[in-house]
N, C-alpha and C positions, 0 to 999 in steps of 0.2 A: 503494500499498500503505500503511495506517494505522501509525503507529508504535506500538513493542510497547508493552505495560503496563509500569508502572515497576517492579513486581517481575520480570518478565523481562530488562528493560534493567539492573537489578541483578545479576540472576543470571549474565547474560552477562559482566557487568563483574568478576563473582567467577571466572571461569573456566568457567561451565556450557558444554556442548558445543550450543548453540542456533544450528543454520545458517541458518533463517529469520531471527532476529535479527542474525545477523552478515551476511547478506546486506544485509538494509534498512541497517543500520549505515553499510556502506560506501557508500551512494548518500544518506544523510541527514544533512546537515550538522548539522540541529539535533540529532539524537541524538548525534553525534560530540561537539558541545558538550557536551552533558549529561555524557557519560562524561569529558571533560576537567575537567569542573568537581567531577566525584565524585573524580578522581584528585588534584585541587588540594587538594579537602577533608582526603582522606586524609593528604597529605603534611604540611597545616597541622596537622592532630591529632597527628602524630606530632614535629611540632617542639617544640623545647625553649626556644624564645626568642619564642614568639609574645604569650604574657602571664605574668605571675607564676603562681607553683604554684598558689596558693589560687584563681586565677581560672581557669586551666584546668582544675582537678579540678572546679569550678562549674558551668563551662559543660559539661564532659564528661559530668558526671551526668544533667544535665537532657536532653543528646542521647541517652544511652542510655535514659532514662526514655522519651521520645518513640520511639525505635527497637524498644524491647523490651517497653515497658509493665511493667517490673520496676525493681531495683535497679540501680544502677549498678556497673560491672565495675571492676577494679582500675584504678589510674593509670598502668599500663604504656600505651607509645604504642600507638596502634590502627592498625591496618594494612589491615582489611577491613571492607566493611559487611557485616551478617549480612543476611539475606534473611528475611521473615516474613510468608507469602504470607497468613497468618490476618489479617493487618491489613486486607488488601483495598486495591483499587486506589488510592482516593481518601486513604483515612487515611495508606497508605504514600507517597503524593506528598505530601502534608502535612507528614509528618514529616520526609521528607528536606529539604524546602524551609525548615524550620523550623530544621533542623541546619545547614543551609548558611547562614543568615542569623546565625547565632551568632559567627561570626568573619568578617574580612574576608578578600577575596580573596587566596590564598596568596602572590600575586606584588604585591599592591597595596601601598598606603601604611600604614605603623602609625607608631605614637608621635607623631603629629601634635601640634605645639604651637606657640603664639603668644606671644611676649614683648616686651612693651610698656613704654615709660618715659618719662617727661617728660624734654624737652631745656628749657634756658633761652635759646636762640638763639645764632647763631654764625655762621660763615662760609657754612652750606649753609642756613640757614633760619631763621625767627623762633621765637618759644617754641612749643612745642607738644609732639606724641608723635613716638616712631619706634619702629618694631618689627621684628622678626625672626622667623623661622620655624624650627621643628626638625622634622625627620622621619626616617623610616627607611625604605629600600626593601629589597625581598629581591632584586630584580634590577636590572641597569641599567634606568634611566629617565631619558626627558625630563620636565619639570616646568613648568606654567604657571599663574599664579598671579592673580586679579582680586579687588578689593575689593569689597564691595557695601554702600551705603549705602540710605538711605529714598528709594527712587524712582532710584536711580543705581548704575550699574556701570563699573569701570574695570579695565582690565588693567595689572597692575604688571609681570610678568614673561612671556615677554620684552618689552621696551620699545624699539623701534628708535630712539626720539627721544632716550634716554639716553645718557649717554658711554659707560657699560657697559651694555648691553641685557641681560646676563645678571647682573648685579651681581657680579661676579667668579666666578660658579658655572660650573662648566667641566662640560658635559653630554656624554654621558649620566652621570647620577650612577653612580658604582658601588655595588653592594648595601653597605648599612650606614647609619651615621646621618650627618646632614650638617644644616648651617645654611644658611639662606638669607635674605639675603645671605651672602655668605662671611665678610665680616669688618664688626664694628661701624661702621665707617667710612662702609660703603655702606647701612646701613639705612634701609629705607623711612621717608618722612618721612609725618605725618598733620597737616595745617592744623589750627591751635585751632579745638575745639568740631565738628570734623565727622570724629571717628573712624568709621572703618566699622564697621558692625554683622555683616558675616560675611565671611570669606573663602572664594572659591571656590579648589580645588587641583585641577589635573587632570595625573593622571600618565600617560604613555604610554609604551610599549617602542620607537616611532619618534617623531621629531619631529612636531609638528603642523606641516602645510603654513600658508602665509600665508592662504589662503583658508578655512581651517578656524579660523585664530583669529580671521578677521574675522567669521564666523558667530558665532561664540560672544560676539565683541563685541556684535554686534546683538542676539544672545539675552537677555544679561545686561545691557545698556545701562540698563533702565529699573528694574533691580534688583527684579524681580518673581520672587520665587522660584517661587511657583505655576505661574507661566507658562512657567520655562525648566528647572527643575530634572527634570520627568519625562523630558524629550527629552535633556539633558545625561547623567544619570544611566545612561539605557539606551544611549547612544550610546558613553558614555565610563566602563566600568564601575569605573576607578579613581580617579572624581571624587568629591571630598570636600567637604563645607561643614564650616566650622569658625567658631563664634562668636568675635568678636573680645572680647578680656578687657576688662569694665567698670572703671571707673574710682570 
């Protein structure tokens, strides 16, 4: 049986009595995934902590224009998707996809940032840079981090060869704001003149297995984003690429 048209799936999500759709959804993992994503999107729209108020209003206005073809509604939290059959299957699917991409996943990483600073050398390293990351998670998460350079890639966390493999961080991270490493004393070192170009951050609801980490190491080892990013972003929806700050 073919999957229901997008407007029928949306109507079912709204609570419409559609026995054929209900029967199909019970046996179709892809449709169940789409419904879960729609639910996550609705939850995110209703959140008061996703983005500053002005940004939420701008994004919400854009979403309503896509879904309705008209002016934005009020800024009250949105709980349900309207169904507009007149849009047609292709247009409705495109509108929903565009709306879903306006925000990160409801359970993903937000407020990702990196702070780097020069050091003059000392007990740990010669003069160079150190850096730390800040992030927010909505639900408990394990996090792994890689640094990416010109033709190189190296895992920073977890690092079995380091005295503190998780740099003082206790996983899973509880919901809220966090710093990685846990304290400035443990911050990541950068050798002189070899600052990474990007950081790859992957958050998961369960810890990555050793074989998964090794597979990602192999993918990112050459630092070729065009080669590894399509596969990783599909396999790990909460993967993020973050530009390393230039100095």
